[in-house]
VOBAFI-256572 format. One line per 5 residues: their letters; for each residue z, y, x of C-alpha. Coordinates in Angstrom, 1 decimal, always signed. Each point is the difference from the previous one (the first is absolute). Layout:
N
A> Z,Y,X | ... .
***
This chain:
690
MANGC> +51.1,-50.1,-109.5 | +2.8,+1.8,-0.9 | -1.4,+3.3,+1.1 | -3.2,-0.5,-2.5 | -2.3,-0.7,+2.6 .
DRREP> -0.3,-3.4,-0.9 | -3.0,-1.8,+2.5 | -1.5,-3.3,-1.2 | -1.5,-2.2,+2.9 | -3.3,-1.1,-0.9 .
VVDAL> -0.2,-3.5,-1.5 | -2.9,-2.3,-0.4 | -0.1,-2.3,-3.2 | -0.6,-3.2,+1.2 | -2.1,-0.3,-3.1 .
ATNAQ> -2.0,+2.9,+0.8 | -1.9,-1.5,+3.4 | -3.2,-0.5,-1.8 | -2.9,+1.9,+1.6 | -1.0,+1.7,-2.9 .
ELDFR> +3.4,+1.4,-0.7 | +0.1,+1.7,+3.6 | -1.6,+2.9,+0.9 | +0.3,+1.4,+3.4 | -2.7,+3.2,-0.1 .
RTSED> +1.9,+3.5,+1.4 | +0.9,+2.3,-2.3 | -0.2,+3.7,+0.4 | +4.2,-0.4,+0.6 | -0.6,-2.6,+2.0 .
REGET> -2.0,+2.3,+2.6 | +2.3,+2.7,-0.2 | +2.9,-2.2,+1.0 | -2.2,-2.0,+2.2 | +1.4,+1.1,+3.2 .
TARGP> +4.0,-0.2,-0.8 | -1.0,-3.9,-1.1 | -0.8,-1.4,+3.1 | +3.3,-0.8,+1.4 | +2.0,+1.6,+2.9 .
ASQTS> -2.9,+1.3,+1.7 | -0.8,+2.0,-2.9 | -0.9,+4.0,+0.3 | -0.9,+2.4,-2.8 | -3.5,+1.1,-0.5 .
DDASS> +0.8,+3.3,+1.8 | +1.1,-1.7,+3.0 | -3.2,-2.0,+0.0 | -1.9,+3.2,-0.5 | +1.7,+1.0,+2.7 .
QPGKA> -1.6,-2.4,+2.4 | -3.7,+0.2,-0.8 | -1.2,-1.7,+3.6 | +1.2,-3.4,-1.4 | -1.7,+0.2,-3.4 .
RSAGG> -3.2,+0.8,+1.5 | +0.7,-2.8,+2.8 | +0.4,-2.9,-2.9 | -3.4,+1.8,-1.7 | -2.0,+0.0,+3.6 .
GSFLR> +0.8,-3.7,+0.6 | -1.5,-1.0,-3.2 | -3.0,+1.8,+0.9 | -0.5,-1.6,+3.0 | +0.8,-3.4,-1.3 .
KMVYA> -2.9,+0.7,-2.4 | -2.3,+1.0,+2.6 | +0.8,-3.0,+1.9 | -0.4,-2.4,-3.0 | -3.7,+1.8,-0.7 .
GLVLC> -1.2,-0.1,+3.7 | +0.9,-4.3,-0.2 | -1.6,-0.1,-3.3 | -3.1,+1.9,+1.9 | +0.2,-2.2,+2.9 .
LSGVI> +0.2,-3.0,-2.2 | -2.9,+1.0,-2.1 | -2.0,+0.9,+3.2 | +0.9,-3.5,+1.5 | -1.3,-1.5,-3.1 .
ALGGG> -2.9,+1.7,-0.3 | -1.0,-0.4,+3.6 | +0.3,-3.4,-0.5 | -1.6,-0.4,-3.1 | -3.2,+2.2,+1.6 .
VAYYA> +0.5,-2.3,+3.2 | -0.2,-3.0,-2.3 | -3.2,+0.9,-1.9 | -1.8,+1.0,+3.5 | +1.2,-3.2,+1.6 .
SQLPP> -1.4,-2.0,-3.4 | -3.4,+1.5,+0.9 | +0.0,-1.3,+3.6 | -0.7,-3.9,+0.3 | +2.9,-2.6,+0.0 .
LHQLT> +1.8,+0.6,+3.6 | +0.3,-3.3,+0.7 | -3.6,-0.1,-0.1 | -0.8,+2.7,+1.9 | -2.2,-0.5,+3.3 .
VPKRP> -1.4,+2.5,+2.5 | -3.8,+0.0,-0.5 | -2.0,-0.8,+2.8 | -1.5,+2.6,+2.0 | -3.9,+0.3,-0.5 .
PNIAI> -1.5,-2.0,+2.8 | -1.8,+2.1,+3.0 | -2.9,-1.1,+1.9 | +0.5,+0.8,+3.5 | -3.8,+0.2,+1.5 .
LASDG> -0.5,-0.7,+3.8 | -3.2,+0.5,+2.1 | -1.2,-2.5,+2.4 | +2.5,+1.1,+2.8 | +2.7,-0.2,-2.4 .
SPLAN> +0.5,+3.9,-0.1 | +0.9,+1.1,-3.9 | -3.4,+1.0,-1.5 | +1.6,+1.1,-3.7 | +2.4,-1.7,-2.6 .
RGETG> -0.8,-0.4,-3.5 | +2.5,-0.6,-2.9 | +1.9,+2.4,-2.4 | +2.4,+0.8,+2.8 | -2.1,+0.7,+2.7 .
GREVS> +2.2,-1.8,+2.7 | +2.2,-3.2,+0.4 | +3.3,-0.9,-0.7 | +2.3,+0.1,+3.0 | +3.4,-1.2,+0.8 .
LGELP> +3.3,+2.0,+1.4 | -0.3,-2.0,+2.9 | -2.9,+1.3,+0.7 | +0.4,+3.6,-0.1 | +1.6,+2.6,+2.4 .
PFLPR> +3.8,+0.2,-0.8 | -0.5,+3.6,-0.3 | -2.9,-0.2,-3.1 | +2.3,-1.5,-2.6 | +3.2,+2.4,+0.9 .
AFVAI> -2.5,+2.9,-0.2 | -0.6,-0.6,-4.0 | +4.0,-0.8,-0.4 | +0.9,+3.2,+1.8 | -2.3,+2.4,-2.2 .
EDRRF> -0.1,-2.2,-3.2 | +3.3,-1.6,-0.4 | +2.5,+0.2,+2.9 | +2.6,-1.5,-2.1 | -2.1,-3.2,-0.6 .
YDHWG> +2.1,-2.4,+1.8 | +2.9,+1.1,-2.0 | -0.8,+0.5,-3.7 | -1.0,-3.2,-2.3 | -3.3,+1.2,-1.2 .
IDLMG> +0.9,+3.2,-1.5 | +1.6,+3.3,+1.5 | +2.1,+1.7,-2.5 | +0.4,+3.1,+2.2 | -4.1,+0.2,+0.3 .
LLRAA> +0.1,-0.4,-3.7 | +2.4,+2.9,-0.6 | -1.9,+2.1,+2.4 | -3.2,-0.7,-1.8 | +1.5,+0.5,-3.4 .
YRNLA> +1.1,+3.4,+1.0 | -3.5,+1.0,+1.2 | -1.5,-1.2,-3.3 | +2.4,+2.3,-1.8 | -0.2,+2.7,+1.8 .
HDGGL> -4.3,-0.2,+0.2 | -2.7,-1.1,-2.4 | -1.9,-3.3,+0.1 | +0.7,-3.7,+0.5 | +2.5,-1.7,+1.6 .
QGGST> -0.1,+0.3,+3.8 | +2.0,-1.2,+3.2 | +3.1,-1.9,+0.3 | -2.1,-3.6,+0.2 | +1.2,-2.4,+2.9 .
LTQQL> -2.8,-2.0,+1.5 | +1.1,-2.7,-1.9 | -1.2,+1.9,-3.2 | -3.0,+0.9,+1.4 | -0.8,-3.4,+0.6 .
AKNLF> +0.9,-0.8,-3.8 | -2.2,+2.7,-1.0 | -3.1,-1.4,+2.3 | +0.5,-3.4,-0.8 | +0.4,+0.3,-3.9 .
LTQER> -0.1,+3.2,-1.2 | -2.5,+2.7,-0.7 | +0.0,+3.3,+1.7 | +1.1,+2.0,-2.9 | +3.3,+2.3,+0.0 .
TVSRK> +2.1,-0.7,-3.0 | +3.6,-0.8,-0.9 | -1.1,-3.7,-1.2 | -1.9,-0.8,+3.3 | +2.9,+1.3,+2.1 .
IQEAI> +2.6,-2.4,-2.4 | -2.2,-2.6,+0.6 | -0.7,+0.6,+3.8 | +4.0,-0.2,+1.0 | +0.4,-3.5,-2.0 .
LSLWL> -2.9,-1.2,+1.9 | +1.5,+1.5,+3.5 | +3.5,-1.9,-0.9 | -2.2,-3.0,-0.5 | -1.8,+0.4,+3.3 .
ERSYS> +3.1,+0.6,+1.7 | +1.7,-3.2,-1.5 | -3.4,-2.2,+0.8 | -0.7,+1.6,+3.8 | +1.7,+0.8,+3.0 .
KDQIL> -0.4,+3.5,+1.3 | -2.3,-0.6,+2.6 | -2.2,-2.0,-2.3 | +0.0,+2.8,-2.4 | -0.8,+2.5,+3.0 .
ELYLN> -3.1,-2.4,+0.8 | -1.2,-0.2,-3.6 | +0.1,+4.0,-0.1 | -1.8,+0.5,+3.2 | -3.0,-2.5,-1.2 .
RVYFG> -0.5,+1.8,-3.3 | +0.9,+3.6,+0.0 | -3.2,+2.0,-0.2 | -1.0,+2.6,+2.8 | -3.4,+1.5,-1.1 .
AGAYG> -3.4,-0.4,+0.7 | +0.0,-3.6,-1.7 | +2.6,-1.1,+2.4 | +3.1,-2.2,-1.0 | +2.4,-1.3,+2.4 .
VEAAA> +0.7,+1.3,+3.6 | -2.7,-2.1,+1.1 | -2.5,+1.4,-2.1 | +1.5,+3.6,+0.7 | +0.3,-0.6,+3.8 .
QRYFG> -4.0,-1.4,+0.0 | -1.3,+2.8,-2.1 | +1.6,+3.2,+1.5 | +0.7,-1.5,+3.9 | -2.5,-2.6,+0.2 .
KSARN> +2.6,-2.3,+1.4 | +2.4,-2.8,-1.5 | +3.3,+1.1,-1.6 | +1.2,-2.1,+3.2 | -0.9,+2.4,+2.6 .
VSLSE> +0.7,+3.3,-1.8 | +2.4,+2.4,+2.4 | +3.0,+1.9,-1.6 | -1.9,+3.1,-0.9 | -2.7,-2.4,-1.7 .
AALLA> +2.6,-1.6,-2.0 | +1.8,+3.1,-0.9 | -3.5,+1.3,-1.5 | -0.2,-2.9,-2.1 | +3.7,+0.0,-1.2 .
GLVQS> -0.7,+3.7,-1.0 | -3.0,-0.9,-1.8 | +1.3,-1.8,-2.7 | +1.6,+2.8,-1.9 | -3.4,+1.2,-0.9 .
PSRLA> -3.0,-1.8,+1.6 | -2.6,+2.6,-1.3 | +1.9,+3.3,+0.9 | +1.1,-1.3,+3.4 | -3.3,-1.9,+1.1 .
PNRNR> -0.2,+0.8,+3.6 | -3.7,+0.1,-0.2 | +0.0,+2.9,-2.5 | +3.4,+1.4,+0.8 | +0.7,-0.6,+3.3 .
EAAQA> +2.9,+2.9,+0.1 | +1.7,-1.2,-3.0 | -0.1,-3.6,+1.3 | +1.4,+1.0,+3.5 | +2.5,+2.3,-1.5 .
RAERV> +1.1,-3.4,-2.1 | -0.2,-2.0,+2.9 | +2.5,+2.2,+2.0 | +2.9,-0.2,-2.9 | -0.4,-3.8,+0.5 .
ISAMK> +0.6,+0.1,+3.8 | +2.8,+2.3,-0.9 | +1.7,-2.5,-2.9 | -0.5,-2.7,+2.8 | +2.1,+1.8,+2.4 .
ELGFI> +2.7,+0.8,-1.9 | +0.6,-3.2,-1.3 | -0.2,-1.5,+3.6 | -3.0,-1.8,-0.6 | -1.8,+1.3,+2.9 .
TPDMA> +1.3,+2.5,+3.2 | -0.3,+3.6,+0.4 | -2.5,-1.3,+3.1 | -2.0,-2.1,-2.5 | +0.0,+3.1,-2.4 .
RTALG> -0.8,+2.6,+2.6 | -2.9,-2.3,+0.9 | -1.5,-0.7,-3.2 | +0.3,+3.7,-1.0 | -2.1,+1.0,+3.0 .
APAEI> -2.8,-2.9,-0.8 | -0.9,+0.2,-3.6 | -1.8,-2.3,-1.2 | -3.9,+0.5,+0.4 | -1.9,-1.3,-3.0 .
ARPKA> -3.3,-2.2,+0.9 | -3.4,+0.7,-0.5 | -1.2,-2.3,-2.9 | -2.3,-2.8,+1.3 | -3.7,+0.3,-1.1 .
AGSAN> -0.1,+0.6,-3.9 | -3.4,-1.5,-0.2 | -0.4,-3.2,+2.0 | +3.3,-1.4,-0.1 | +0.1,+0.2,-3.5 .
YAADY> -3.5,-1.2,-0.8 | +0.5,-3.2,+2.2 | +3.8,-0.5,-1.4 | -1.5,+0.0,-3.7 | -2.4,-2.8,+1.2 .
VMEAL> +2.4,-1.7,+1.5 | +1.9,-0.1,-3.5 | -3.0,-1.3,-1.6 | -0.2,-3.0,+2.3 | +3.6,-0.6,-0.4 .
DDTVG> +0.0,-0.8,-3.7 | -2.7,-2.5,+1.0 | +1.6,-1.3,+2.7 | +3.4,-0.8,-1.0 | +0.2,+1.6,-3.8 .
AIDSD> +2.8,+1.7,-1.5 | +3.1,+1.2,+2.6 | +3.4,+0.3,-0.8 | +1.7,+0.9,+2.9 | -0.5,+1.9,+3.2 .
VVVST> -2.7,-1.4,+2.1 | -1.9,+0.9,+3.2 | -3.7,-0.3,+0.0 | -1.8,-0.7,+3.6 | -3.6,+1.2,+0.0 .
TLEPS> -3.1,+0.4,+2.2 | -0.3,+3.8,+0.0 | +0.0,+1.3,+3.5 | +1.5,+3.4,+0.5 | -2.4,+1.3,+2.1 .
LQAAA> -3.1,-1.3,-1.7 | +1.8,+1.7,-3.2 | +0.7,+3.4,+1.5 | -3.6,-0.1,+1.4 | -1.8,-0.7,-3.1 .
ERVLV> +1.8,+2.5,-2.1 | -0.2,+2.9,+2.9 | -4.2,-0.9,+0.6 | -0.8,+0.0,-3.9 | +2.4,+3.2,-1.0 .
NELDA> -1.0,+2.0,+3.2 | -3.8,-0.8,-0.7 | +0.5,+0.9,-4.0 | +1.8,+3.2,+0.7 | -2.8,+1.3,+2.6 .
KGQKF> -2.9,-1.0,-1.8 | +1.2,-0.7,-3.9 | -0.6,+3.2,-1.2 | -3.2,+0.7,+1.7 | -1.7,-3.4,-1.0 .
NVSQG> +2.1,+0.2,-3.4 | +1.9,-3.3,+0.5 | +3.6,-0.1,-1.4 | +1.0,-3.9,+1.0 | -0.1,-2.8,+2.1 .
AFVAM> +1.3,-3.6,+0.3 | +0.6,-1.7,+3.5 | +0.2,-4.0,+0.3 | +0.8,-1.7,+3.7 | +0.6,-3.9,+0.4 .
RPDGA> -0.4,-2.7,+2.6 | -2.5,-2.4,-0.5 | +2.5,-2.6,-1.3 | +0.4,+2.4,-3.1 | +3.5,+1.8,+1.0 .
VTALV> +0.1,+3.7,-1.1 | +0.9,+2.0,+3.0 | -0.7,+3.2,-1.9 | -0.7,+1.3,-3.4 | -0.3,+3.8,-1.3 .
GGRDY> -0.5,+0.2,-3.5 | -1.0,+3.9,-0.2 | +0.7,+3.1,+1.6 | +3.3,+1.0,-1.6 | +2.3,-2.4,-1.2 .
ATSQF> +2.2,+3.0,-1.4 | -2.9,+1.4,-1.7 | -1.0,-3.2,-1.5 | +1.1,-3.5,+0.0 | -3.1,-1.9,-0.9 .
NRATS> -0.9,-2.5,+2.7 | -3.9,+0.4,+0.4 | +0.4,-2.5,+3.0 | +1.0,-2.9,-2.6 | -1.0,+1.3,-3.4 .
ARRQP> -2.4,+2.4,+0.2 | -3.8,-1.9,-1.0 | -2.6,+1.9,+1.5 | -3.8,-1.1,+0.8 | -0.5,-1.0,+3.5 .
GSAFK> -4.0,+0.9,+0.3 | -1.4,-1.5,+3.1 | +3.3,-1.4,+1.4 | -0.6,-2.6,-2.7 | -3.3,-0.7,+2.0 .
PFVYL> +1.6,-2.8,+2.3 | +0.4,-2.4,-3.2 | -3.6,+0.2,-0.6 | -1.0,-0.9,+3.7 | +2.5,-2.7,+0.2 .
TALER> -1.0,-1.5,-3.2 | -3.7,+0.1,+1.3 | +1.1,-1.4,+4.0 | +1.9,-2.9,-2.1 | -3.6,-0.5,-1.7 .
GLRPD> -1.9,-0.4,+3.1 | -0.8,+3.3,+0.8 | +0.2,+1.2,+3.5 | +1.1,+3.5,+1.6 | -3.6,+0.5,+1.5 .
TVRTD> -1.4,-1.3,-3.6 | -2.7,+2.8,-0.8 | +0.4,+1.6,-3.6 | -2.3,+3.1,-0.7 | +1.4,+3.4,-0.6 .
SPVNI> -1.9,+1.3,-3.1 | +0.1,+1.6,-3.4 | +1.9,-2.4,-2.6 | -0.3,+0.2,-3.8 | +2.3,-2.5,-2.1 .
NGWKP> -0.7,+0.5,-3.5 | -0.2,+3.9,+0.5 | +3.1,+0.2,+2.5 | -1.6,+1.4,+3.1 | +2.8,-0.1,+3.0 .
ENYDR> -0.9,+2.3,+3.0 | +1.2,+0.0,+3.7 | +2.6,+2.9,+1.0 | -3.1,+1.8,+1.6 | -2.3,-0.6,-2.6 .
GYRGP> -2.3,-1.6,+2.7 | -1.4,-3.2,+0.7 | -0.2,-2.2,+3.2 | -2.4,-2.8,-1.1 | +0.9,-3.6,+1.6 .
ISLRN> +3.6,-0.2,+1.6 | +2.2,-2.5,+1.0 | +3.1,-1.0,-1.6 | +2.4,+1.3,+2.3 | -1.5,+3.4,+0.4 .
ALALS> -0.5,+0.6,-3.6 | +3.8,-0.8,-0.3 | +1.3,+2.6,+2.6 | -2.6,+2.5,-1.4 | +1.8,-0.5,-3.3 .
LNTVA> -3.8,-0.5,-1.7 | +0.1,-0.1,-3.9 | -2.9,-1.4,-0.8 | +0.3,-3.2,+2.2 | +3.6,-0.4,-1.4 .
VKLTM> -1.5,-0.5,-3.3 | -2.7,-2.1,+0.9 | +2.3,-2.4,+1.4 | +2.4,+0.1,-2.9 | -3.0,-0.8,-2.5 .
EVGPQ> -1.4,-2.7,+2.3 | +3.7,-1.9,+0.5 | +0.9,+0.9,-3.8 | +2.7,+2.6,-0.9 | +2.5,-2.5,-1.1 .
AVVQT> -0.3,-1.6,+3.4 | +1.2,+3.5,+1.4 | +2.7,+0.2,-2.1 | +1.5,-3.5,+0.8 | -0.1,+0.4,+3.3 .
AQRLG> +1.8,+3.5,-0.2 | +2.6,-2.0,-2.2 | +0.2,-2.8,+2.8 | +1.1,+3.0,+2.5 | +2.6,+1.0,-2.3 .
ITSPL> -1.2,+3.0,-2.1 | +1.7,-0.7,-3.3 | -1.2,+3.1,-1.7 | -2.8,-0.5,-2.8 | -3.4,-0.2,+1.4 .
QADPT> -3.0,+0.3,-2.3 | -2.5,-2.7,+0.8 | -3.5,+2.5,-0.3 | -2.5,+1.5,+2.7 | +2.4,+3.2,+0.4 .
IALGT> +2.5,-2.1,+1.7 | -1.5,+0.2,+3.4 | +0.7,+3.5,+0.1 | +3.6,-0.2,-0.5 | +0.0,+0.8,-3.7 .
SEVTP> +3.1,-1.8,-0.7 | +3.3,+1.5,+0.4 | +2.6,-1.5,+2.6 | +3.0,+0.7,+1.5 | +0.3,+1.1,+3.5 .
LELVG> +2.7,-2.5,+1.0 | -2.6,-2.9,-1.7 | -2.7,+1.3,+2.3 | +1.4,+0.4,+3.4 | +1.6,-3.7,-1.0 .
AYASF> -3.3,-1.3,-0.3 | -1.1,+1.1,+3.0 | +3.0,-1.7,+1.8 | -2.1,-2.9,-0.5 | -2.5,+1.2,+2.2 .
ANGGV> +2.0,+0.8,+2.3 | +2.1,-3.2,+0.3 | -2.8,-2.5,+0.4 | -0.8,-0.5,-4.0 | +3.6,-1.0,-1.1 .
GVAPY> +0.7,+1.2,-3.2 | +3.3,+1.9,+0.0 | +2.1,+1.6,-2.9 | +1.7,+3.4,+1.3 | +3.5,-0.2,+0.6 .
VITEV> +2.9,+2.7,+0.8 | +3.2,-2.5,-0.4 | +1.3,-2.1,+2.5 | +3.5,-0.9,-0.9 | +2.7,+1.0,-2.6 .
KAADG> +3.1,-0.7,+0.5 | +3.5,+0.8,-1.9 | +2.6,+2.9,+0.9 | +2.2,-2.7,+1.4 | -3.1,-1.5,+2.4 .
RPIFT> -0.9,-3.0,-2.2 | -3.8,-0.6,+0.1 | -1.8,+0.4,-3.2 | -3.4,-0.2,+0.8 | -1.8,-0.5,+3.6 .
RAAPD> -3.9,+0.2,+0.2 | -0.1,-3.3,+2.1 | -4.3,+1.0,+0.7 | -2.2,+2.3,-1.2 | -1.5,-1.0,-3.6 .
DAGQI> -3.6,-0.9,+0.8 | -3.2,-1.6,-1.9 | -0.9,-2.0,+3.3 | -3.5,+0.6,+1.0 | -1.9,+1.7,-2.3 .
IDPAT> -2.9,+1.4,+2.2 | -1.8,-2.6,+2.4 | +1.1,+1.3,+3.4 | -3.6,+0.1,+1.4 | -1.0,+2.0,-3.5 .
DAMMN> +3.1,+2.4,+0.9 | -1.3,+0.5,+3.6 | -3.4,+1.2,-1.3 | +1.9,+2.6,-2.4 | +2.3,+1.1,+2.3 .
AMMHN> -3.0,+0.9,+2.5 | -1.9,+1.8,-2.9 | +2.9,+2.1,-0.8 | +0.4,+0.8,+3.7 | -3.3,+1.3,+0.0 .
VFVIG> +1.2,+2.6,-2.3 | +2.1,+1.5,+2.6 | -3.4,-0.4,+2.2 | -2.8,+1.5,-2.0 | +1.5,+0.4,-3.2 .
TAQRA> +2.7,+2.6,-2.0 | +3.1,-0.7,+2.4 | -1.5,+0.7,+3.7 | +2.1,+3.4,-0.4 | +3.2,-2.8,-0.2 .
RMPGW> -0.8,-2.3,+2.8 | +2.8,-0.2,+2.6 | -1.2,-1.1,+3.9 | +0.9,-3.6,+0.5 | +0.8,-0.9,-3.3 .
PMAGK> -2.4,-2.2,-2.1 | +0.3,+1.3,-3.7 | -1.7,-0.7,-3.5 | +0.0,+1.5,-3.0 | -2.0,+1.8,-3.0 .
SGTTN> +0.2,+3.3,-1.6 | -0.4,+0.7,-3.7 | -0.8,+2.8,-1.9 | -0.6,+0.4,-3.8 | -2.5,+2.0,-2.5 .
DYKDA> +0.9,+3.7,+0.3 | +2.2,-0.4,+2.9 | +3.0,-1.1,-2.3 | +1.2,-2.7,+2.2 | -0.2,-0.4,+4.0 .
WFVGF> +1.4,-2.8,+1.8 | +0.2,-1.8,+3.3 | +1.1,-3.5,+0.8 | +0.2,-1.2,+3.3 | +1.3,-2.5,+2.4 .
TGNLV> +0.7,-1.3,+3.6 | +1.3,-3.3,+0.9 | +3.5,+1.0,-0.8 | +0.4,+2.6,-2.3 | -2.2,+0.9,-3.6 .
AGVWL> +0.3,+3.5,-1.5 | -1.3,+2.0,-3.0 | -0.3,+3.5,-0.9 | -1.0,+0.9,-3.7 | -0.5,+3.9,-0.9 .
GNDDS> -0.8,+1.7,-3.4 | +1.4,+1.4,-3.0 | +2.3,-1.4,-2.3 | -2.0,+1.7,-3.0 | -3.1,-1.5,+1.7 .
TPTKG> -1.5,+3.2,+0.5 | -2.7,+0.4,+2.8 | +0.9,+0.7,+3.4 | -2.2,+2.5,+2.1 | -1.8,-2.5,+2.1 .
VSGGN> +2.7,-2.4,+0.8 | -1.6,-3.1,+1.3 | +1.4,-2.9,+1.4 | -1.8,+1.0,+3.0 | +2.1,+3.2,+1.0 .
LPTDI> +3.6,+0.4,-1.2 | +1.0,-3.6,-0.5 | -1.5,-1.0,+3.0 | +1.8,+2.5,+1.9 | +3.6,-1.0,-1.7 .
WHNFM> -0.8,-3.4,+0.9 | -1.1,+0.9,+3.7 | +3.2,+2.3,+0.5 | +2.0,-2.7,-1.5 | -1.2,-2.7,+2.6 .
KIALK> +0.3,+2.1,+2.6 | +3.4,+0.1,-0.7 | +0.7,-3.7,-0.6 | -2.1,-1.4,+2.5 | +1.2,+2.4,+2.7 .
DQKPV> +0.9,-1.9,+3.4 | -0.6,-3.7,-1.5 | -2.6,-2.1,+1.3 | -3.6,+0.0,-1.6 | +0.1,-3.3,-2.2 .
GLAGV> -3.7,-1.3,-1.3 | -1.5,-0.9,-3.0 | +0.3,-3.0,-1.6 | -2.9,-2.1,+1.3 | -1.3,+2.8,+1.7 .
AGAGQ> -0.9,-0.7,+3.8 | +1.3,+3.0,+2.1 | +3.5,+0.3,-0.9 | +0.6,+2.8,+2.3 | -2.0,+3.0,+0.7 .
DPRYA> -3.2,+0.3,-1.8 | -2.9,+0.9,+2.3 | -2.1,+1.3,-2.6 | +1.9,+3.2,-0.2 | +3.0,+0.4,+2.4 .
NESGR> -0.9,+0.9,+3.7 | +2.4,-0.2,+2.9 | +1.6,+3.1,-0.1 | +0.7,-1.2,-3.6 | -1.3,+3.2,-1.7 .
GQPRQ> -2.3,-2.4,-2.4 | -3.4,+0.8,+1.1 | -2.7,-2.6,+0.5 | -0.1,-1.4,+3.3 | -3.3,-2.3,+1.3 .
RTKRQ> +0.8,-3.6,-1.1 | -1.3,-3.0,+2.6 | -2.9,-2.0,-0.9 | +2.3,-2.9,-1.0 | +2.2,+2.6,-2.6 .
KNFFE> -2.9,+1.3,-1.3 | -1.3,-3.1,-1.1 | +3.4,-0.9,-1.4 | +0.4,+2.9,-2.0 | -3.7,+0.0,-1.2 .
RLFGL> +0.7,-3.5,-1.4 | +3.4,+1.1,-1.3 | -1.3,+3.4,-1.8 | -3.6,-0.2,+0.0 | -0.9,+3.4,+1.8 .
***
């Protein structure tokens, strides 16, 4: 220019477009003039510094963008990590398309002869029930206290999980809370009870599968039948029976609330141990139900005013011993059980209760004095139908069933097999043998009283339980013949065919011995004791029906059986059972006592009932003078007084005079002898040889 301030416009050489020749880096000069080089809106650095808010705003925006970015990265990483964790723990489960709900362990409901519940057996303690069988407020009680959004969520309650996570962050311990009913069911069906992150993730996966595979009502029904209530009860039916002695179909609102509250902590809230805590929890359930509109305020007030009452447990002894016997018989009858069944039995509740009461009362009253701690009782009909069975003094203390499994020496209670063998070889009740000392290769058995009576009829020798005569008869017919007779009548325990068999030295069980006596009572028909009459599936489908009692036909000639019954009746007339006779009732039986008073027995029968008692100690220590003629006879008599009350007397098989026995029943019924007519005298002299 003319003024000397020549200004040249920048020219870009077209040949200098090679990227290697271009340099766009800022220099110090560029930074100094940075502001002025920005066009029309440019301003000086002083102007920029005069507006610090804008500069800081630009920097703050950059920080916020960085934080958002970092958050997104963290979230994405978390999602990826969570997805990886879920995938890993899901891989530890069976493939979901192959998953099925495991079958519930079968329950065996055992019913008495009148259809009343006797016991439940199986892992669950009660049968499975459907929602339709239950009162509507029962399932609603569980929803109200355990999962109030049950019908709204899809298996996982996110709010519940967040609440549980907060609690676990604030307190030490494993994961707690937040589980829906579906999650609880998933845990019960498929998982262990451990509280770990891995188990919680698997629980969530399985919950989603359950919700996809089943309806809400199906899930709730499964839950109610699987959840644990303590005391060995799985499912509401088992729990209702355990705590209230009734079916879940019949529980009240207050009872339903107690059950619903119990599942949170079955041990801590067990109503039979911590009634106050259980009731407080039940009140919370009722309040929750009212809040959700499941029940009306009036229903809530009524339930709160009438708290649930815990039923006293049934007799722990006899019911469980009898149920154990039923389970043994069930295995032989129908084999393995894979679904719920109902078993009808021959057990009669009144006789079962009477048997337990008379046995336990006698042991409580006299056990310490006589040093006897245990006993067993069996009663059955002459056809072998078991009506009562008690296997010990207290089932809670010992579950060993002495009625079916304890083999003990029967002593003189075995002698009827000796006399039956002799009668079958041609001897008669009035046949005479000599009561005198016996010596068999150095073995010298003696009578109970150490005395001898000389010549005596067989009927009186049996009634007086003379050992010498029984041994002589055994040697006369042969020990092996006696063993065969006992086996024919149903004795299955091993028997030693030697002279001592006459005195009952081979061990038998009470059930065996009473079953053998049943053949005497029924006229000589061989029977096998039985307890099951019918087995049905839970839906009523018949599985087994006993058409008729199992019997071996006529195993004793009726005439011979009549002679045996008359001889054993004489035990009540002049023998060891005189204290057990009942006015008007012809009875027959035999007592038994072993060496050192280790075992004491009495087995007796009428025309319609057979019963036997054993007393002793499990370790075979001697009692203090317990013999078949005292405590066992008393127990038998006390039972018969209850069992035969208000019944018309039934005669002994084959024995005339089926009604009142003129030998010891007077017209007042006090059991004292009365004068007989000449005709009666002649008949009974011929019959009894007296």
